[in-house]
N, C-alpha and C positions, 0 to 999 in steps of 0.2 A: 928281436925279430928282424929278419932280413927284409928290407922294403921291397915291395913289388914295383917293377918298372911297368907302369900302366900301358904306355904306348907299345912297348915290346910285347906285353901280354896280349893286347888286342890284336896285334898283327899275327901272333902265333895262333890265336883262336880262329881268326879269319882264314889263315892258310890251311888249318886243319879242316875247316868246314867246307872249303872250296870244292873238293871232289864230290861231296854229298850234294852241294847246291846246284851243280851244273846239270844233274840228271833231269832230262826232259823239261828244261826251263823254257818257258815261252813268255815273252814280255809284250804287254799291250802298250799302245801309244799313250803317253801321259794325257789325262783328261780330267776336268773337274767332275765332282760327283753330283749328278742330277737326281740320283736315287740311292737307296741303301746299296752298299757294296757287299757282295756275297761270295763266300767260298763254300763248296759242297764236297763232302767226303766221297771217295771213290765208289762206295756202295750206294750213295745217294741218300742215306738215312740221316746224316748230320749236316745241318746248314747253319753257318755262322754269318751274321750280318753286321757290318759296320755302318754307322749313320753319323754323318757330319753336317746334316742339313739344318738342324734346329738350333744352331749356335752353341751346342755342347756335344762333345763326342760321346757315343754310346755303342754298346755291342749287345747282341741278343743271339740266342741259340735255340734252334728247333731240332728235335729228333723224331723222325717219322711224322712230321707235320705238327707235333705237339711242342709247346714251349717248355724248355727246361731252364731257360734263363730269359727273363723279360728284359726290356731295354735297361741297360745298366751303365753306369758312368765309366768313362775312360779318361785318363789324363794323369799328369804329374803335378807336383807342387814344388815351386821354387823355394829356395832357402828363406826368402822374405815372406813366404806364405801366399804369394800370388799363384793362381792356377795357371798351368801350362796346358792349353788345349781348348779352353772355352772360346768359341767363336773362331776356331782355327780355319784357315783357308786351305782347301785341297790344292796342292801344286801339281801332283802327278799320281798316277796309279799304275802299278805293274803287277803282273800275275805270272805264276809258273806252276807246273805240276811236277811233283817228285814221284818216282816210281821205284819198285823193287824192294829189296830187303837189305839189311846189313847184319853182320855176324858179331855178336857180343863175345867178349873174352869169357864171360860166364853169364848165366841168366836163367830165366824161367822157361826158355825154349831156345832151340839152336839157331833160329833166324828171326829177326825182328822186322816187322812190316814198317816201311817208311813212306808208303804211298800216301799222298795227300795233295790237296790244292792249297796254294798259298797266295795271299794278296799283300802287297806293301803299298800303303797310302802315305805319300809324303805330304807333310803339312807345314804351314807357317803360322806361328802364333801372332795375331795382330797387335797385341799390346807390347810384346817384347821383341818381335822380329825373329825369335828363335825358331830354327828349323829342326823338325823331328819327324819320325815316321811311326805309324802303327802297323805292325805285321801280324797277320792272322793266318792260322792253318786249320783245316778240317781233315781229320783222319777217320777211318771206320771206328776206331776205338774212342774217339772224342775230339777235342779241339783245344786251341790255345791261342793266346794273344800276348804280344809284348810291344815294347817301345824301343826305337833305335834313335840315338841322338846324332844329329848331323853336325853339331858343334858342341864344344865343352860347356857344361852347366854345373851349377851347384844346386842340389835338390834338398828339400826338407820332407818329402813324402811322396805318396802315390795316391791317385784318386780312383783306382780300379774298384768297381763294385760288382756284386753278385745279387741281382734282383731275382730271387727264387719264387717259383709259383706258389699259390696258396696251398695250405694243407701239408707242407713238407715237414719231415722230422730231421733234425740236425744232430749228429753225433760228434762231440768235440771233447778235447782234453787239453790240459796244459802241463808241460813237463812230464812227470810220471804219475799225474793224478788220474783218478778214475774217469771213465767216459761218462759224459752227461748227455741225455737225450732231451732236446728242447726245440722250441721254435727258433727261427733266426733272431727275433727280437729279444728272446730270453737267454741267448747264448752268454754264459758266464761260468766256464768250467773252473773248478777249484784246483789250484796248483798244489803239487806235492813234489819235493819238499816245500816248506813254507818259503814265500818270496823273501828276498833280502832287500835292503835299502837300495841296492843297485839292480832294480828290476823295472820293466815296463809295467805300469799300473793300468787297471781298468778291466772291463769284461773282454778278455783276449783269449783266443784259442790258437794253439799251434796247428800248423798244417801237417798232414792232410786233415780235412774235415769231410765227413761222409754225410750225404744227404739222400734220404729216401723220399721219393715223390708219392703223391696220393695213389697213383696207379701201380705202385710197387717197383717201378724202375728206380735206378740209383745213379748218383754221380759222386765222384770224388774230386774235391777242390784241392789242388796241389800246386807245386811250383817246380820248374826245371831250369837248369843252366844258370844257377845262382852264382855268378862270377863277379867279383869286385862290386858287390851290392849288398845291402842289408837283407837279413832274413825277414820274410813276411809272416805276419800273423793275421787272423781275421777278428773283426769286432762287429757288433751291430752297427748298421749305418745310422747316421744322425737322424735321418728321416726313417722311421720304422718301416714305411712302405717300400723302402729301397733295399731291404734285406741285409746283406753283409758287405763289409768293405775291408780293403787291405790296410793293415797297419804295419809300417816298417819299424823294426826294433831299434830302440835307442841304447839298449843295454844288452849284454850277453844273456842268453837264455837262462843260465844259472851261474851267477857270479860267486861261486863258492870254491872251496879248496884253497890251497896255499895262495897267498897274495889276494885272497878273497875278502869277505863281504864288506860292503859298506863304503869302499873307497874306489869303486870303479866309475870313471867319468862317463856320462852319457855322450852320445854322438847324434844330436838331433839333425845335423846336416851332413852331406857328403858330396864329393865332386865326381863327375863322370867326364871322360874325355870324348872328343868327337869320334863317332863310330862305335862307341860303347852301346851294347844292348842291355836292357833290363832283363830279369828272369822272365821266362814264360809263365803266365797264369793259365793253369791247365785244368780242364774239365775232362775227367775220364767218365764215359757214359756207358751204361749197361742196362740190360733188360731187368736185372735184379741184382741184389747185393753180391751174390756169388760170382756174377760175371765180372765184377771189379777185379777179382783175383787174377783172372786170365788176361787182363789188360794193363797190368802194372808196367809192362815194357814200354808204354807210351812215354813215361817220364825220362828214361835214358835215351829214347829215340830222339827226343827234342833237345838233348844236351849236345854241347860241342864234342865232336869226335876226338878220339885218342890223340893226346899230345905227347905221349911217351915214346912212340915208335914201337920197337920190338917188345912185346909183352908176353912172349911165349913162355917166359919163366914164371909168370903168375899162375899159381896152382891153388885153386880152392880146396877145401878139405875140412876134416873134423879135428877138433882140438880138445885137450884136457889141460887144466891148470895144475901147476905145482903149488901146493899150499904151505903156509907157515905152520910150524917153525921150519926154516930152511936149513938144509944140510945137503952135502954132496950125496950121501947114501940115500936119503929120502927122495931126492930128485931122480936118482938113477932107478929107483923102484917105480916111479911114475913113468919113466921112459920105457921100462920093461912092460908095464901095464899097457901103455899106448901101443907098443908093438904087438902085444897079444890081442888087443882089441881092434887092430887094423886102423888105428888113428894116424893122422897125418902130421899133427903138430902137438908140442907141449908148450906151455906158457908159464913163465915166472911172473906172478902177479906183484902187487905193490910191495915195496920195502926190501927188495932183493939187493939194492945197490947202496953205495955210499955209507952213511952212518945209520941206515935203516929208516930214514925219514923221506917224505915225498920230495922235498927240495934238495936232497943230497946229490952227490956226484954220480950221474947215471952211467959213467964209464968205469966205475970201480965196484966190483962185487963186495958184499959184506964179508967180514973176516970168516975164514973157514969154509967158504963156498968156492969149490974148484969149478968155476963156470965153464972154462974151456974144455975140461974133461967131459962135462955133461953134454955140451953142444956136440963135441966130436962123437961121443957114444950114440947120441940120438941120430946124427947125420949118417953114421955107419949103418943104421937100420932104416934109413929112408924117412926119418922123422925130422921136421924142421923145428927150430927154436924160435919162439916169440917172446919178447921181453916187454914188460910194462915200463912206461916212462910217464912221469907226471908232466903236466903242461909247463911248469916252471923250469925244470932242466931243459925241456925242449926249446924254451925261449932263450935260455942263457947259454947253452952249449950244443946247439943243434948240429953244427958241422962235426964237432968232435964225436958226438954220439953216432952219427951216421958212418963216419969213417971207421970208428972202433968196431961197431957191430958188423960192418961188412968184412973187416979183417978177421973177426971172430967166427964168421960163418953163420950169423944170425939170419933167419928167414923173414922176420917181420917184427913190427912194433905195435903194441897196444898203448895208445896214448890215453891218459885219464884226466878228468877234470878239465876237459877241453871247452873253451868258450866259443860259442857260435851265436851271432846276432848282428853286431855292428859291422859296417863295411870292413873295418880293420881286423876284426875277429875272423871274418871269412877270408880275407886276404892271407892272414896267417895260416889258416887251414890249407888253403890252396898251395901256398908256397911250401908248407911242411910236407904235404902228401906228395907233391911233385918232386921235391928233393929226395924223399924216400924212394920214389920210383926210379930216380936217376941212380940210386945206389942199390937197385934191385931188392928193395925191402917192401913187403906187404904192410898195409896199414889197417888197423882197427881203431876207430875213435869212440870214446865213451863219454857219457853224461848227456846233457840236454842238446842233442843234435837232431836234425831232421833231413831225410834224403831229398836230393834235388838232381839226381842223375849224374853226380860227379864220378860215379864208378865207370861211366863211359869215357869221360874226358881224361881221367887218371885211373886206369884199370887196376892199379895196385891198391886202390881204396876198396877193399873187399868186404868190410863190415862196419856197422855203426850201431850204437845203442839207441838212446832216445825212446825208451820204453820201460814200463814197469814190468820187469822180467822176473824170472824165477828166483833171483836173489831175494825177492821180497815175498815169495810164496803167495801169489795172488789167487783169487778165486777162479773157479772153473768158468764162471760167467765172463770174467775179464778175459780169460784166454780165448773164448770163442767170440769176443768182440774184436780183438786185434786183427784177425785175418781180413776184416772188411774196413779197417780204419788205418792205423799206423802201418801195418804190414803190407797194405795194398800199394804203398808208395815206394817201397824199396827194401833193401836188406835190413834185417832186424835181429840184433844180437840178444837173444832171449836167455841165454845161459841155462840150458835144460838141466834139471836135476833128476834123480831116479831113486825110487824106494827110500825117500826121505820122510821121516815122521812129521815134518812141517808142511809137506805138500798137502794142498787141499783137493787133490785130484788122485785118480787111480794111476797105477804104473802104466797101464795101456794108454791112458791119456797123455802121459809124458812121452811114450814112444811115438805116438801119432804126431806130436809137434814137429818132429824132424822132417816130416813130409808136408805138413800144413804150412809151417813158417818157412819162408825162403831166406836163407842166409848163406852166402858162399863160404863163410868161415864159421861153422857151427860148433859152439862149445857144449860139451856133454859132461855129465858127472860133476857138476859145478862144485858141490860141497863135499865131494868124496875123496877118499884115499884108496890106494890099491888094496889095503888090508880088508876093506869092507867086502870085497868080492873074492877074497881068498877062501879056498876050501869048499866052494860050491860050483856047480856047473853053470848056473845062470843061463839056461838056453834062451830066455827072452831077450838077452842082450845081442843075439844074432841080428836083430833088426837094426840096432845102432851100428853094428859091425859092417853092415851092408849098405845102409842108406846113404846115398850121395848128397852133395850140397849144391850141385848145379845140374840143370835139367835140359833135356831135348824137347820136352813137350809138357804142358801143364793143362789140366782140365779141372775146373771147379764143378763138382757134381751137384751140390746143394748147400744151402746155408741160410741162416737168419741171424742177424746181429744179436749177440748175447745169448743165443739159443743153441745153435749147433753149426758144424761145418764138416763138409766132406770134400777132400781134394785128392786127385790122382796125378802123379807126375812120372814121366818116363825118363830113364837114363839108359841109353843104349837099347837093348832088347827087353829090359825089365821095367815093370811098372811098380810104383810104391804108392799105396793109398793110405791116407790118414783121416780118421773120423774122430770128432770130439764133441762132447755135449757139456751143457752147464750142470747145475746141481740137480736137474731133473733127469731121471732115467728115460730112455726113449729107444725105439726101434726105427732105424732108418733103412731105406731101400737104396741100394747102389747098383744101378744098371751098368754092365761091364762092356757096353758097345765100344768104348774107347780101345779095347784090347785088339780089335781087328781080327783077322783070320787066324785059324789054328786053335790048338788046345793048349791050355795053360794049367800050371799047378799053383794054387794060391796057398801060401803059408800065412795063416791067420793068427795074430797075436791079439787076443780078445780079453775083455773083462770076465773074470770068473764070478762066482757068487759074491754079491756085494757085502763088504765087511762094515762093521760099525764105523770105522775110520777109513776114509777113501783110500789112503795110501796102502792099507792092508789088504785091499781087494786083489786077489791073485791074478796073474796073467795065465790064460789057458791057451795053449798052442795046438792048432790042428791044421791038417792039410786037406784041401778041397780041390778036385779037378773042376775047371770051369772053361767056358767059352765066352765069346762076345754076346751070346744070347742069354747068359746067366744074369739073374738079378739077385744079388746077395742081400740077405737080411742081416743088418748090423745091430746087435743088441748091446746097448751101452748102459753101464751102471751109472748111478748118480756121480757126477764129476768124472765120468768115464770116457773111454775112447776105444779105438781099435786101429791097429796097424796091419796092413796086408801087403805082402810081397808076391808079385805075380811073375812067374818065370815060364818061358815057352817050353813045351814038351817036345 
């Protein structure tokens, strides 16, 4: 791995953030805190308070005057275990307001709101003399808090807490395990795959964690701008009355794959330089769980702005993989299939290189594979090539890989068995993605990863996994849990399948995923070959042919965790609606007010009569003229769904 120059990195990030920071900045005169220090969202609904009066730092959050976070601990932990922040003295306070919007390279809408009020409280720790600051922001979509070091320190942890109101339900998971519904004190999701000897132990949950309050409102606990810092998990606080607390990972999220299990050293401490900021601890707040889907843009909004410069070459799109056994002829058939189905990328998955093993030479195709011919044929039809690379070659021969792939005309790389967790793991990811961006290569990372807004900082980072996807043929209930949990935090590479006997859902359910789940690089037909679709018209595949992967507008119409979801997204003048249910059939109402003026033709891809096995339920296609005043009735079969394309007349 190429080491990261921390000081240069911090300066780069600060320089990129400067134009964003200047907007509407107003600084108050430094003063000690005689009362809780407060920031309020532009719409006045969200209020975050910082309190340094009682000898220990705390934060609390209200929305519409109701507590969504009671007084909760703030602070850091030094490498020797001493707390940093207890009894801290307030040195100065500054405030500013940020206004306007910013334009993402790709996203859930064409402009992201960055308006907020920010407060920076500079503090000095009395026991150590260490100077640091707490920074807090309040947005209409939620709020966030982080720490900024005024001098270099070595840390052993973080003391940030989340004291949730009574009566909440928490939805959590670990790695690709099933989601657990629990109280904060009972949080203990079961990991899948099984943990190795190189794993953080204890009742730990990956971020994001979704919380439903007693009144039905919802919040998503997440992180953003995780740069040169360990990844966070959540655990029950030592005192059950204090809810949940941050745990910083000592190991990678999943220390498996080549050079894996059992021999990965922990990193219980890590160093930060002066000026370094910790990641934002983020609360996305909504009136209900469906509202979380519309507010996922808060996470990239909090991240460091683009460090790559010109990213006009970054092109989101749909992809299909080339499956083993590999041959030039078979690959060219997949390229032809991709062209016929209007796909943007083809991808060679694992074992296409070297001796056919994961740690082989990733610059040499296996014998008999004319890779250059395949790449050139694809490019001639406007289709980019993505190549799989295991983490080990990426560590051993990164520069040779990037230079070779750029010379070949490769569009992107899918890295597998990537480790994310320790500071060094996350530095490796940042350095790898940035180097790929400098070679104009897209990046898709796989295995146990979690989004934290890096797609804003390095916009070539178009996709990541970190989910039990369709590779494992999960239940319909799982699929309608994801929109409100893992998928609400950032891109989600679900690897959609179609008409597969192992699917536990209907084909219309699979179609709907392309609109419900947001992923700028959407993989389709995961276990398929072109021969499967030969000899039939397959009119239902028109939905996949047309459905984009990046959006100008997103509306979450309804939903309940583990029950159902309805999402509508606009690209250009067309709207795409996806509806999905769990194992229970149901009829959902879809008001079409989002369409606005005019008349529209709705092409509906719906469940037909329910079959004994869900995947055998046919897709029935019909056209229906509608307006914004129309309320559609969506009949969903068990494990079913519906996909609707709206085009203006």
